[in-house]
C-alpha positions as CSV (number, residue, x, y, z in Angstrom):
1,X,-33.2,1.2,-29.1
2,X,-34.1,2.7,-29.5
3,X,-53.3,18.5,-33.5
4,X,-54.4,20.6,-36.2
5,X,-53.0,24.0,-35.4
6,X,-49.6,25.1,-34.2
7,X,-48.4,27.5,-31.5
8,X,-47.1,30.8,-33.0
9,X,-43.9,30.4,-31.1
10,X,-41.4,28.1,-32.9
11,X,-37.8,28.6,-32.2
12,X,-35.1,27.8,-34.8
13,X,-33.0,24.8,-33.9
14,X,-29.3,25.5,-34.1
15,X,-27.6,23.8,-37.0
16,X,-24.1,25.2,-36.3
17,X,-21.8,24.5,-39.3
18,X,-24.6,22.7,-41.2
19,X,-27.0,25.6,-41.3
20,X,-28.8,25.7,-44.5
21,X,-27.2,22.6,-46.0
22,X,-30.4,20.7,-46.4
23,X,-32.1,23.1,-48.7
24,X,-29.1,23.1,-51.0
25,X,-28.8,19.3,-51.2
26,X,-32.2,17.7,-51.2
27,X,-33.4,16.4,-54.6
28,X,-37.0,17.5,-54.9
29,X,-40.2,16.3,-56.3
30,X,-43.6,17.9,-56.0
31,X,-45.5,17.3,-52.8
32,X,-46.8,13.8,-52.5
33,X,-50.5,13.1,-52.9
34,X,-53.0,15.0,-54.8
35,X,-51.4,14.9,-58.2
36,X,-47.7,14.8,-57.4
37,X,-45.4,14.5,-60.5
38,X,-42.1,12.9,-60.9
39,X,-39.1,15.2,-60.6
40,X,-35.7,15.2,-62.1
41,X,-32.2,15.7,-60.8
42,X,-28.7,16.0,-62.2
43,X,-28.7,12.2,-62.5
44,X,-31.9,12.0,-64.5
45,X,-35.6,11.4,-64.0
46,X,-37.2,9.5,-61.1
47,X,-37.3,5.8,-61.8
48,X,-40.9,4.5,-61.2
49,X,-39.6,0.9,-61.2
50,X,-36.6,1.6,-58.9
51,X,-35.8,0.4,-55.4
52,X,-35.3,2.8,-52.4
53,X,-33.0,1.3,-49.7
54,X,-32.8,2.6,-46.2
55,X,-30.3,1.4,-43.5
56,X,-31.6,1.3,-39.9
57,X,-30.3,-0.3,-36.7
58,X,-33.1,-2.8,-36.1
59,X,-36.1,-4.7,-37.4
60,X,-39.5,-4.1,-36.0
61,X,-40.4,-5.7,-32.7
62,X,-43.6,-6.9,-34.3
63,X,-45.8,-6.1,-37.3
64,X,-49.0,-6.0,-35.1
65,X,-49.4,-2.3,-34.2
66,X,-51.6,-3.2,-31.2
67,X,-48.9,-5.2,-29.6
68,X,-46.1,-2.8,-30.4
69,X,-44.5,-1.0,-27.4
70,X,-41.6,0.3,-29.5
71,X,-42.2,3.7,-31.2
72,X,-39.4,3.0,-33.7
73,X,-41.7,0.3,-35.3
74,X,-43.5,3.2,-37.0
75,X,-40.6,3.4,-39.5
76,X,-41.9,0.0,-40.8
77,X,-45.6,0.5,-40.1
78,X,-46.0,3.6,-42.2
79,X,-45.2,1.5,-45.3
80,X,-47.7,-1.2,-44.8
81,X,-50.4,0.4,-42.7
82,X,-52.3,3.7,-43.1
83,X,-53.1,5.7,-40.0
84,X,-56.3,7.6,-39.3
85,X,-54.3,10.8,-39.2
86,X,-50.8,11.6,-40.4
87,X,-48.1,14.2,-39.7
88,X,-47.1,16.3,-42.6
89,X,-43.6,17.7,-43.3
90,X,-44.4,20.6,-41.0
91,X,-45.4,18.2,-38.2
92,X,-49.0,19.3,-38.5
93,X,-51.8,16.8,-38.2
94,X,-53.2,16.1,-41.6
95,X,-55.9,13.8,-43.1
96,X,-55.0,10.2,-44.1
97,X,-57.8,7.6,-43.6
98,X,-59.8,10.2,-41.7
99,X,-60.6,13.2,-43.9
100,X,-61.6,15.4,-40.9
101,X,-62.0,15.1,-37.2
102,X,-63.9,17.3,-34.7
103,X,-64.5,17.3,-30.9
104,X,-68.2,17.7,-30.2
105,X,-70.6,17.9,-27.2
106,X,-68.2,19.9,-25.0
107,X,-65.3,17.6,-26.1
108,X,-67.0,14.5,-24.7
109,X,-66.8,12.8,-28.2
110,X,-64.5,12.9,-31.2
111,X,-66.2,12.5,-34.6
112,X,-64.1,11.2,-37.6
113,X,-65.2,11.4,-41.3
114,X,-63.5,8.7,-43.2
115,X,-62.3,8.0,-46.8
116,X,-64.7,5.9,-48.8
117,X,-62.2,4.5,-51.4
118,X,-59.9,2.4,-49.3
119,X,-59.5,-1.4,-49.3
120,X,-57.2,-3.5,-47.2
121,X,-54.7,-5.7,-49.1
122,X,-56.8,-8.8,-48.3
123,X,-59.9,-7.2,-50.0
124,X,-61.7,-6.2,-46.8
125,X,-63.2,-2.7,-47.2
126,X,-62.2,0.1,-44.8
127,X,-65.1,1.8,-43.2
128,X,-66.4,2.9,-39.8
129,X,-66.9,-0.7,-38.6
130,X,-63.2,-1.3,-39.3
131,X,-62.3,1.6,-37.1
132,X,-64.5,0.4,-34.4
133,X,-63.1,-3.1,-34.6
134,X,-59.5,-1.8,-34.5
135,X,-60.0,0.5,-31.5
136,X,-61.9,-2.1,-29.5
137,X,-59.1,-4.7,-30.2
138,X,-56.4,-2.2,-29.2
139,X,-58.4,-1.5,-25.9
140,X,-59.2,-5.1,-25.0
141,X,-56.5,-7.4,-26.4
142,X,-54.7,-9.1,-23.5
143,X,-51.3,-8.3,-24.9
144,X,-52.2,-4.8,-26.2
145,X,-49.5,-2.2,-25.6
146,X,-52.1,0.6,-26.2
147,X,-54.6,0.1,-23.4
148,X,-53.3,3.0,-21.4
149,X,-53.2,5.4,-24.4
150,X,-56.8,4.5,-25.2
151,X,-58.2,4.3,-21.7
152,X,-60.3,7.5,-22.2
153,X,-62.3,5.9,-25.0
154,X,-65.6,4.8,-23.5
155,X,-67.1,3.4,-26.7
156,X,-66.8,3.6,-30.5
157,X,-70.0,4.2,-32.4
158,X,-70.3,4.1,-36.2
159,X,-72.9,6.7,-37.1
160,X,-72.7,6.1,-40.9
161,X,-70.8,3.9,-43.2
162,X,-67.9,6.3,-43.2
163,X,-68.5,8.3,-40.0
164,X,-67.5,7.2,-36.5
165,X,-68.1,8.8,-33.2
166,X,-65.6,8.0,-30.4
167,X,-67.3,8.6,-27.0
168,X,-64.9,9.7,-24.2
169,X,-65.0,9.1,-20.4
170,X,-62.4,11.9,-19.8
171,X,-60.3,14.5,-21.7
172,X,-59.0,13.2,-25.0
173,X,-57.2,16.1,-26.5
174,X,-54.2,13.8,-27.2
175,X,-56.2,11.4,-29.4
176,X,-55.8,13.0,-32.8
177,X,-52.0,13.0,-32.3
178,X,-52.1,9.4,-31.0
179,X,-54.1,8.4,-34.1
180,X,-51.0,9.4,-36.2
181,X,-49.0,6.6,-34.6
182,X,-49.6,2.9,-33.6
183,X,-53.0,3.7,-32.0
184,X,-54.3,4.9,-35.4
185,X,-52.7,2.2,-37.5
186,X,-55.5,0.3,-39.1
187,X,-55.3,-3.5,-39.5
188,X,-57.8,-5.5,-41.7
189,X,-60.4,-6.9,-39.1
190,X,-60.3,-10.1,-41.1
191,X,-56.7,-10.6,-40.1
192,X,-57.0,-10.1,-36.4
193,X,-56.8,-13.8,-35.7
194,X,-54.0,-14.5,-38.2
195,X,-51.3,-16.5,-36.4
196,X,-48.6,-14.7,-38.3
197,X,-49.9,-11.2,-38.1
198,X,-46.8,-10.2,-36.1
199,X,-44.6,-11.0,-39.2
200,X,-47.2,-10.7,-42.0
201,X,-49.0,-7.3,-41.8
202,X,-52.4,-6.9,-43.4
203,X,-53.0,-3.2,-43.8
204,X,-54.1,-0.7,-46.5
205,X,-50.7,1.0,-46.9
206,X,-48.8,2.2,-49.9
207,X,-46.6,-1.0,-49.9
208,X,-46.9,-4.7,-49.0
209,X,-44.3,-6.7,-47.2
210,X,-42.8,-9.4,-49.4
211,X,-39.8,-10.6,-47.4
212,X,-38.8,-10.4,-43.7
213,X,-35.5,-11.7,-42.5
214,X,-35.2,-10.8,-38.7
215,X,-32.0,-9.0,-38.0
216,X,-31.2,-8.5,-41.7
217,X,-33.9,-6.8,-43.8
218,X,-37.5,-6.2,-44.8
219,X,-38.5,-5.9,-48.4
220,X,-41.7,-4.2,-49.8
221,X,-43.4,-3.9,-53.1
222,X,-45.6,-0.9,-54.1
223,X,-49.3,-1.5,-53.5
224,X,-50.6,-1.0,-57.0
225,X,-54.2,-0.7,-55.8
226,X,-53.4,2.0,-53.2
227,X,-55.9,4.8,-53.0
228,X,-53.1,7.5,-53.4
229,X,-51.2,6.4,-56.5
230,X,-48.6,9.1,-56.1
231,X,-47.5,8.0,-52.6
232,X,-45.0,5.3,-53.6
233,X,-42.5,6.8,-56.0
234,X,-40.5,3.6,-56.1
235,X,-41.7,0.2,-57.0
236,X,-39.8,-1.4,-54.2
237,X,-38.5,-0.4,-50.7
238,X,-35.9,-2.1,-48.6
239,X,-35.0,-1.5,-44.9
240,X,-31.6,-3.1,-44.2
241,X,-30.4,-3.7,-40.6
242,X,-26.9,-2.6,-39.6
243,X,-25.9,-1.5,-36.1
244,X,-22.4,-0.2,-37.1
245,X,-22.4,3.4,-38.2
246,X,-19.2,2.8,-40.1
247,X,-20.8,0.0,-42.1
248,X,-23.9,2.2,-42.8
249,X,-21.6,4.9,-44.1
250,X,-19.8,2.4,-46.3
251,X,-23.1,1.1,-47.7
252,X,-23.9,4.6,-49.0
253,X,-20.5,5.0,-50.5
254,X,-20.7,1.7,-52.3
255,X,-24.2,2.2,-53.6
256,X,-25.9,-0.5,-51.4
257,X,-28.3,2.1,-50.0
258,X,-29.7,5.5,-50.6
259,X,-30.3,6.8,-47.0
260,X,-29.2,6.2,-43.4
261,X,-28.2,8.1,-40.3
262,X,-24.6,8.3,-38.9
263,X,-22.7,9.1,-35.8
264,X,-22.1,12.8,-35.4
265,X,-18.3,12.2,-35.7
266,X,-19.0,11.2,-39.4
267,X,-20.7,14.3,-40.5
268,X,-17.7,16.0,-42.1
269,X,-16.5,12.6,-43.4
270,X,-19.8,12.2,-45.2
271,X,-19.5,15.7,-46.8
272,X,-15.9,14.9,-47.9
273,X,-17.1,11.7,-49.5
274,X,-19.6,13.6,-51.6
275,X,-22.7,12.5,-49.8
276,X,-25.6,14.8,-48.9
277,X,-25.9,15.3,-45.2
278,X,-27.9,17.3,-42.6
279,X,-29.0,17.0,-39.0
280,X,-32.0,14.6,-38.7
281,X,-35.4,15.8,-37.8
282,X,-35.8,14.3,-34.4
283,X,-37.7,14.3,-31.1
284,X,-35.4,12.0,-29.3
285,X,-34.0,13.2,-25.9
286,X,-30.9,11.6,-24.2
287,X,-31.6,11.5,-20.5
288,X,-30.3,10.2,-17.1
289,X,-32.7,7.8,-15.4
290,X,-32.5,7.0,-11.7
291,X,-33.8,4.3,-9.4
292,X,-35.9,6.2,-6.8
293,X,-36.8,3.1,-4.9
294,X,-33.5,2.8,-3.1
295,X,-30.6,4.9,-1.7
296,X,-29.1,7.2,-2.7
297,X,-31.6,8.3,-5.4
298,X,-34.7,7.8,-3.2
299,X,-33.9,11.4,-1.9
300,X,-34.9,14.1,-4.5
301,X,-32.0,16.2,-3.3
302,X,-29.5,13.6,-4.5
303,X,-31.4,13.5,-7.9
304,X,-31.1,17.3,-8.0
305,X,-27.4,17.1,-7.2
306,X,-26.9,14.7,-10.2
307,X,-28.5,17.2,-12.5
308,X,-26.4,20.1,-11.2
309,X,-23.2,18.0,-11.6
310,X,-23.7,17.5,-15.4
311,X,-22.5,20.0,-17.9
312,X,-24.8,19.3,-20.8
313,X,-23.0,21.5,-23.3
314,X,-19.8,19.6,-22.8
315,X,-21.6,16.4,-23.7
316,X,-23.1,17.9,-26.8
317,X,-19.8,19.4,-27.9
318,X,-17.5,16.7,-26.8
319,X,-19.5,13.5,-27.5
320,X,-21.8,14.6,-30.3
321,X,-19.6,17.2,-32.1
322,X,-22.1,20.0,-31.5
323,X,-25.0,18.1,-33.1
324,X,-27.6,18.5,-30.4
325,X,-28.9,21.0,-27.9
326,X,-28.9,21.0,-24.1
327,X,-32.5,20.7,-22.8
328,X,-34.2,20.5,-19.4
329,X,-37.4,19.0,-20.7
330,X,-38.4,16.0,-22.8
331,X,-39.1,18.0,-26.0
332,X,-36.7,19.7,-28.4
333,X,-36.8,23.5,-28.5
334,X,-38.8,23.7,-31.7
335,X,-41.6,21.5,-30.5
336,X,-45.0,23.2,-30.2
337,X,-45.4,22.3,-26.5
338,X,-41.9,23.4,-25.5
339,X,-41.9,25.4,-22.3
340,X,-39.5,28.4,-22.7
341,X,-39.3,28.9,-19.0
342,X,-37.7,25.5,-18.3
343,X,-34.2,25.7,-19.6
344,X,-30.8,24.0,-18.9
345,X,-29.5,27.0,-17.0
346,X,-30.1,28.4,-13.5
347,X,-32.3,26.2,-11.4
348,X,-31.8,23.2,-13.7
349,X,-28.3,23.9,-14.9
350,X,-24.7,23.0,-14.2
351,X,-23.7,24.1,-10.7
352,X,-21.2,21.7,-9.0
353,X,-21.1,23.7,-5.8
354,X,-24.9,23.5,-5.4
355,X,-24.6,19.7,-6.1
356,X,-22.2,19.3,-3.2
357,X,-24.5,21.3,-0.9
358,X,-27.5,19.1,-1.9
359,X,-25.5,15.9,-1.2
360,X,-24.5,17.2,2.2
361,X,-28.2,18.2,3.0
362,X,-29.2,14.7,2.0
363,X,-26.7,13.1,4.5
364,X,-23.8,12.5,2.1
365,X,-21.2,15.2,3.0
366,X,-18.4,12.8,1.9
367,X,-20.2,11.8,-1.3
368,X,-21.8,8.4,-2.1
369,X,-21.1,5.4,-4.3
370,X,-23.7,4.0,-6.8
371,X,-23.9,1.5,-9.7
372,X,-24.2,3.0,-13.1
373,X,-25.7,0.7,-15.8
374,X,-24.5,1.5,-19.4
375,X,-26.5,0.1,-22.4
376,X,-24.1,-1.5,-24.9
377,X,-24.5,1.1,-27.6
378,X,-21.6,3.3,-28.8
379,X,-23.3,6.6,-28.1
380,X,-24.5,5.5,-24.7
381,X,-21.0,4.3,-23.7
382,X,-19.6,7.7,-24.8
383,X,-22.1,9.6,-22.8
384,X,-21.4,7.4,-19.7
385,X,-17.7,8.1,-20.1
386,X,-18.3,11.8,-20.1
387,X,-20.7,11.6,-17.1
388,X,-18.6,9.6,-14.7
389,X,-15.9,12.2,-14.1
390,X,-18.5,15.0,-13.9
391,X,-20.4,13.1,-11.2
392,X,-17.2,12.1,-9.4
393,X,-16.2,15.8,-9.1
394,X,-19.1,16.5,-6.8
395,X,-18.8,13.2,-4.8
396,X,-21.1,10.9,-6.9
397,X,-18.8,8.0,-7.4
398,X,-20.1,5.7,-10.2
399,X,-19.2,2.0,-10.7
400,X,-20.2,1.2,-14.3
401,X,-21.6,-2.1,-15.6
402,X,-22.3,-2.6,-19.3
403,X,-25.6,-4.3,-20.1
404,X,-27.3,-5.4,-23.3
405,X,-29.2,-2.5,-24.7
406,X,-32.5,-4.4,-25.5
407,X,-32.6,-5.7,-21.9
408,X,-32.2,-2.3,-20.2
409,X,-35.9,-1.7,-19.3
410,X,-36.2,-5.2,-17.8
411,X,-32.9,-5.0,-16.0
412,X,-33.6,-1.6,-14.5
413,X,-37.4,-1.4,-14.0
414,X,-38.4,-5.1,-13.6
415,X,-35.4,-6.5,-11.8
416,X,-34.5,-3.1,-10.4
417,X,-30.8,-3.6,-10.8
418,X,-28.5,-0.7,-10.7
419,X,-29.0,2.9,-9.5
420,X,-29.0,4.8,-12.8
421,X,-28.5,4.6,-16.5
422,X,-28.3,6.9,-19.6
423,X,-31.0,6.3,-22.2
424,X,-32.3,7.7,-25.5
425,X,-35.9,8.6,-25.7
426,X,-38.0,7.4,-28.6
427,X,-40.1,9.5,-31.0
428,X,-43.5,10.4,-29.4
429,X,-46.9,11.2,-30.9
430,X,-48.0,13.5,-28.1
431,X,-46.0,15.5,-25.6
432,X,-47.8,13.7,-22.7
433,X,-46.2,10.4,-23.6
434,X,-42.6,11.0,-22.5
435,X,-44.0,12.4,-19.2
436,X,-46.3,9.4,-18.6
437,X,-43.5,7.5,-16.8
438,X,-43.8,9.9,-13.8
439,X,-47.4,8.7,-13.2
440,X,-48.0,5.9,-10.7
441,X,-48.7,2.4,-12.0
442,X,-46.4,2.7,-15.0
443,X,-43.8,0.1,-16.1
444,X,-41.1,2.8,-15.9
445,X,-42.2,3.8,-12.4
446,X,-42.4,0.6,-10.3
447,X,-41.7,2.8,-7.2
448,X,-44.8,5.0,-7.9
449,X,-42.7,8.2,-7.5
450,X,-44.9,11.1,-8.3
451,X,-46.7,14.1,-6.9
452,X,-50.4,15.2,-6.8
453,X,-49.5,18.4,-8.6
454,X,-47.9,16.5,-11.5
455,X,-50.7,14.1,-11.8
456,X,-53.2,16.9,-12.0
457,X,-51.2,18.9,-14.5
458,X,-50.7,15.8,-16.7
459,X,-54.5,15.1,-16.7
460,X,-55.3,18.8,-17.4
461,X,-53.0,18.7,-20.4
462,X,-55.3,16.3,-22.1
463,X,-58.1,18.8,-22.2
464,X,-58.6,20.9,-25.3
465,X,-59.4,20.4,-28.9
466,X,-56.4,22.3,-30.3
467,X,-52.8,22.7,-29.5
468,X,-53.4,26.2,-28.4
469,X,-56.1,25.0,-26.0
470,X,-53.6,22.5,-24.4
471,X,-50.3,24.4,-24.4
472,X,-50.7,26.2,-21.1
473,X,-51.5,23.0,-19.2
474,X,-48.6,21.2,-21.0
475,X,-46.3,24.0,-19.7
476,X,-47.6,23.4,-16.2
477,X,-47.0,19.7,-16.6
478,X,-43.4,20.3,-17.7
479,X,-42.8,22.5,-14.6
480,X,-44.6,20.1,-12.2
481,X,-42.5,17.2,-13.3
482,X,-39.5,18.9,-11.7
483,X,-41.1,18.0,-8.3
484,X,-40.8,14.3,-9.3
485,X,-37.5,14.3,-11.2
486,X,-37.0,10.5,-11.3
487,X,-35.0,11.3,-14.5
488,X,-33.8,14.4,-16.2
489,X,-33.0,15.3,-19.8
490,X,-29.5,15.9,-21.1
491,X,-29.9,17.0,-24.7
492,X,-32.0,16.9,-27.8
493,X,-30.4,14.5,-30.2
494,X,-30.1,15.4,-33.9
495,X,-27.8,12.7,-35.5
496,X,-26.7,13.4,-39.1
497,X,-28.7,11.8,-41.9
498,X,-26.8,11.1,-45.0
499,X,-28.0,10.2,-48.5
500,X,-26.8,9.7,-52.0
501,X,-27.6,11.6,-55.2
502,X,-30.0,8.8,-56.2
503,X,-32.4,9.7,-53.4
504,X,-35.4,11.8,-54.4
505,X,-37.5,13.4,-51.7
506,X,-40.9,15.3,-51.7
507,X,-40.8,19.1,-51.5
508,X,-40.1,20.2,-47.9
509,X,-38.8,16.7,-46.9
510,X,-36.2,16.6,-44.1
511,X,-34.7,13.1,-43.4
512,X,-35.7,12.1,-39.9
513,X,-34.2,10.0,-37.2
514,X,-37.4,7.9,-37.7
515,X,-38.0,8.6,-41.4
516,X,-41.1,8.2,-43.5
517,X,-41.0,7.1,-47.2
518,X,-44.2,8.7,-48.6
519,X,-43.3,10.4,-51.8
520,X,-39.7,9.1,-51.6
521,X,-38.1,7.5,-54.7
522,X,-34.8,7.1,-56.6
523,X,-33.4,8.2,-60.0
524,X,-32.6,5.7,-62.7
């Protein structure tokens, strides 16, 4: 499965018949950190010895952040590891282990000031040397999944016990955002060689892992020595694994959990059952991916025809019950880097007549057959069932083959089976990440399908110390990608989160598709 200032333009995401529901239902405590106090609800005061239980669809791929290629692992990492920088509830970059950061010397270096009161759970102190050790391991470890993200780091230089200078060999405007994810997750240097680090994390986070049963659950206890004593409002946290949305729904109803996310078809059912529910905060985009290394999708005109054959709004309304928004780029409309000129209408929109013309221009006047791989997840199957007749209407005749969801990248990119598949994008730390697959030399681009214009725009988008500095180049990157179009977005995905009255959230908290648990607790 699955920077410090904000652009003035932020558009409101449609909530349809759920608009405003969240503000009326969330149980609130004061903002976490810096003297947060326990709140109360209709059920009573927050229970400092309670257990908060979340139901997800998978365990982490690993507990070693440097080896993690799965962005969903951050759901687990944020309990046991601190990051250098964090995202606050407004999705602004905020201090965590780094109290401040600044680009210096014409943006050729990034200087971080660090907390001086943090200790890893094995007793190792956190300092500038620990940051240096972590970043160097992430850059050089043979099995590191972060080498590409950190390629612009030339060297890491402690300039004081709690000050570190990161020297760059190219533009690094994305680094502060990357440091809020796996690249900024700090492991105790003393644990680097632990044989069980992939299942026994050694961080400085607000909780410690006490039990890990792959495919079933992870359990955590509050870190009583944590530098921010108000972060963990519960004494224990559990993340339970359940792939069935129906079972996740039943677990909330029967008191086996406090929070999960559901299928869109269950939104009204959750409300009727007395559960709290609202669209999840999400950056996930459902997209159509095409094999550009063989006919028919080696011709960009055929890829354009596929995009014109798809009515995105029908998919949002018919498959996801209106919980989503059609998009033509790999960011939701309220993201700070969203390009308002690239929309799912007109040039990138539904136009079956134009799709037929493009197929004829590409040498397929009578249409063409192709193999459509379908990952074995309920929502992916439903999307495929909606796409097949749309594509057939313009002459794109799909033969479907269901494959195991976890093997989809290997099947499609490594073995290069099939011609296309629908897939859900994962959360991303920086807007360049979902576009990186259109660069040459990427795992998701074994055919090296790209353009010089896109490569230049992607590189340019890394320049700048603030979001405002970068946004113009990011808009150019979004536009330039249309000249590559090895995939195209369908819709921004906002599945419903649901929670019981026992859940207590920090002020301003919105349950996310990939939630965090800082400041989250339960009533007695």
